[in-house]
matplotlib code that plots the C-alpha trace (Angstrom):
import matplotlib.pyplot as plt

x = [-43.8, -43.0, -42.7, -39.9, -37.7, -38.5, -35.9, -33.2, -33.9, -31.1, -28.7, -29.9, -29.5, -25.8, -25.3, -26.9, -24.8, -21.6, -22.6, -23.2, -20.2, -17.9, -19.0, -19.1, -15.5, -14.2, -15.8, -13.8, -10.6, -11.5, -12.4, -9.0, -7.3, -9.3, -8.4, -4.7, -4.6, -6.6, -4.1, -1.3, -2.9, -3.1, 0.4, 3.0, 5.5, 5.6, 6.3, 3.4, 0.9, 2.0, 1.8, -1.7, -2.8, -1.5, -3.3, -6.6, -6.4, -5.4, -8.0, -10.8, -10.1, -10.0, -13.2, -13.8, -13.8, -10.2, -9.0, -10.7, -9.1, -5.6, -5.7, -7.0, -4.8, -1.8, -1.8, -2.0, 1.0, 3.0, 2.1, 3.1, 6.4, 7.0, 6.3, 8.6, 11.4, 11.0, 10.6, 7.1, 3.6, 1.5, -2.3, -4.1, -5.7, -9.0, -11.5, -13.4, -10.1, -9.0, -12.4, -12.1, -8.7, -9.7, -12.9, -10.9, -8.2, -10.6, -13.2, -10.4, -9.7, -13.3, -13.3, -10.1, -11.8, -14.7, -12.4, -10.1, -13.0, -14.2, -10.6, -10.6, -13.5, -12.5, -12.4, -8.8, -10.0, -10.3, -6.6, -5.5, -7.6, -6.0, -2.5, -3.3, -4.1, -0.9, -2.2, 0.1, -0.9, -1.4, -3.7, -5.7, -6.2, -7.2, -9.4, -10.9, -10.3, -11.1, -14.3, -15.6, -14.7, -16.5, -19.5, -19.6, -18.9, -21.3, -24.0, -21.5, -19.9, -23.3, -23.9, -20.5, -21.3, -24.5, -22.4, -19.9, -22.8, -23.9, -20.4, -19.6, -21.7, -18.6, -16.9, -19.0, -16.7, -13.8, -15.9, -17.3, -20.7, -22.3, -26.0, -25.9, -23.9, -26.1, -29.1, -27.7, -27.0, -30.6, -32.1, -30.3, -31.5, -35.1, -35.4, -37.4, -35.0, -37.5, -38.8, -35.2, -33.9, -37.0, -36.2, -32.6, -33.8, -35.9, -32.9, -30.8, -33.4, -33.6, -29.9, -29.9, -32.7, -30.7, -27.6, -29.6, -30.9, -27.3, -26.2, -29.0, -28.0, -24.3, -25.2, -27.3, -24.4, -22.0, -24.3, -24.5, -20.7, -19.8]
y = [3.2, 0.1, -1.8, 0.6, 0.1, -3.6, -5.0, -3.2, -4.7, -7.2, -4.4, -2.5, -5.6, -5.8, -2.2, -2.6, -5.7, -3.8, -0.9, -3.2, -5.4, -2.4, -1.0, -4.4, -5.1, -1.7, -1.6, -4.3, -2.9, 0.6, -0.8, -2.6, 0.6, 2.6, 0.3, 0.3, 4.1, 4.6, 2.5, 4.4, 7.7, 6.9, 5.4, 6.9, 6.7, 10.2, 9.4, 6.9, 9.3, 12.1, 9.9, 8.8, 12.3, 13.4, 10.5, 11.4, 15.1, 14.7, 12.2, 13.7, 17.0, 15.8, 15.4, 11.8, 12.4, 13.9, 10.7, 8.5, 10.5, 10.5, 6.8, 5.9, 8.2, 8.0, 4.2, 4.3, 6.6, 4.3, 1.2, 2.8, 4.0, 0.5, -1.2, 1.1, 0.5, -3.2, -3.2, -4.4, -2.9, -3.0, -2.8, 0.1, 0.1, -1.6, 1.3, -0.9, -1.8, 1.9, 2.9, 0.1, 1.3, 5.0, 4.3, 2.1, 4.7, 7.6, 6.0, 4.4, 7.9, 8.3, 4.9, 5.9, 8.9, 6.8, 4.2, 6.9, 8.7, 5.4, 4.7, 8.0, 6.8, 3.1, 1.9, 1.4, -1.3, -3.8, -3.4, -3.5, -6.7, -8.3, -7.4, -8.7, -12.2, -12.3, -11.3, -9.4, -6.0, -7.6, -10.2, -7.6, -5.6, -8.7, -10.3, -7.4, -4.0, -4.7, -6.7, -4.0, -1.2, -3.0, -3.5, 0.1, 1.6, -0.6, 2.1, 4.7, 2.2, 1.3, 4.9, 5.1, 2.2, 3.9, 7.0, 4.8, 3.2, 6.6, 8.0, 4.9, 6.5, 8.8, 5.7, 6.2, 9.1, 6.7, 4.3, 1.9, 0.7, 0.8, 1.7, 5.4, 5.1, 2.2, 4.3, 7.2, 4.9, 3.5, 6.9, 8.0, 4.9, 5.1, 8.9, 8.3, 9.9, 10.5, 6.9, 5.5, 7.6, 6.7, 3.0, 3.7, 5.5, 2.4, 0.2, 2.3, 2.2, -1.6, -1.9, 0.5, -1.5, -4.7, -3.1, -2.0, -5.5, -6.9, -4.3, -5.2, -8.9, -8.0, -6.0, -8.9, -11.3, -9.0, -8.8, -12.6, -13.1, -10.6]
z = [-23.9, -21.8, -25.1, -26.2, -23.1, -22.4, -24.9, -22.9, -19.5, -19.8, -20.7, -17.6, -15.4, -16.5, -15.7, -12.3, -11.6, -12.5, -10.2, -7.3, -8.1, -8.3, -5.0, -3.3, -4.5, -3.5, -0.1, 1.8, 0.4, 1.6, 5.1, 5.3, 4.2, 6.7, 9.6, 8.6, 8.3, 11.5, 13.5, 11.9, 12.8, 16.5, 16.5, 18.8, 15.9, 14.5, 10.9, 10.7, 12.3, 10.0, 6.9, 7.9, 8.5, 5.1, 3.4, 5.1, 4.5, 0.8, -0.3, 1.8, 0.2, -3.5, -5.6, -6.4, -10.2, -9.9, -8.1, -10.8, -13.6, -12.0, -11.3, -14.8, -16.9, -14.6, -14.6, -18.4, -18.6, -16.2, -18.2, -21.5, -20.1, -18.6, -21.9, -23.8, -21.3, -21.6, -25.3, -25.8, -25.9, -22.8, -23.0, -21.3, -17.9, -17.6, -16.7, -14.2, -12.4, -12.3, -10.9, -8.2, -7.2, -7.1, -5.0, -2.6, -2.1, -1.7, 0.5, 2.6, 3.8, 4.9, 6.6, 8.4, 9.9, 11.1, 12.8, 14.2, 15.8, 17.4, 18.6, 20.6, 22.7, 22.8, 26.5, 27.6, 30.0, 27.1, 26.2, 29.9, 30.4, 27.3, 28.5, 32.0, 30.6, 28.5, 25.1, 22.8, 21.4, 18.0, 19.5, 21.4, 18.2, 16.1, 18.7, 20.7, 19.1, 15.4, 16.1, 18.5, 16.0, 13.2, 15.4, 16.6, 13.1, 11.1, 10.8, 9.6, 7.3, 5.9, 5.0, 3.5, 1.2, 0.0, -0.8, -2.7, -4.6, -5.9, -6.5, -8.6, -11.3, -11.9, -13.3, -16.4, -17.3, -18.0, -20.0, -17.3, -18.4, -15.0, -14.4, -15.2, -18.4, -19.5, -18.9, -20.8, -23.8, -23.6, -23.3, -26.5, -28.3, -27.3, -27.0, -23.8, -21.3, -18.5, -18.5, -18.7, -15.8, -13.7, -14.3, -13.3, -10.2, -9.2, -9.8, -7.5, -4.8, -5.1, -4.8, -1.8, -0.1, -0.7, 0.8, 3.8, 4.3, 4.2, 6.6, 9.0, 8.8, 9.4, 12.5, 13.8, 13.1, 15.0, 17.9, 18.2, 17.9, 20.6]

ax = plt.figure().add_subplot(projection="3d")
ax.plot(x, y, z, "-o")
ax.set_aspect("equal")
plt.show()
């Protein structure tokens, strides 16, 4: 049985690398979106706070697969229309890029809630101390608020990354050859679905363990820097 699946190990490795790469590329973008939206949500400017609330509620309420489909097919329609208006043919959207954008946008709303919740309990004394020594509000946010938020929210963000890692399997539905799609193809070729999916399960666990190790090192680095 092992002899049957062994020739496909390199194929599996590429799928696992794409799964990890897709999540690793999307995650910093979603964190940046989350921070931006969270600051907008607590802003005293009414239009900004309403726009942030609308973003959070819309994307938290939509299934991930719907967002992936809308981004993929919607961007293809836009590119086709743009090409026709300019008089030349435009290639379709790369499925991996569409999945990256969709995951970043959707999980940005989850990250925004995490940061917003921490902002509600953030000690005001830090801001007052920064203002007292002549720092601007932008400097206070960049040097004090954001580092402390990242430090406090690291465990929740780590869990969010693991969820993103598993949800990235939905990218297979638009043709991204990540780990789950790769496993499905190999299972069809070898006719050993149980063995193939058990191997995929082990690979997902290895990726999760590696992600947990990186999270632990990041938490340690944040502790040393503050």
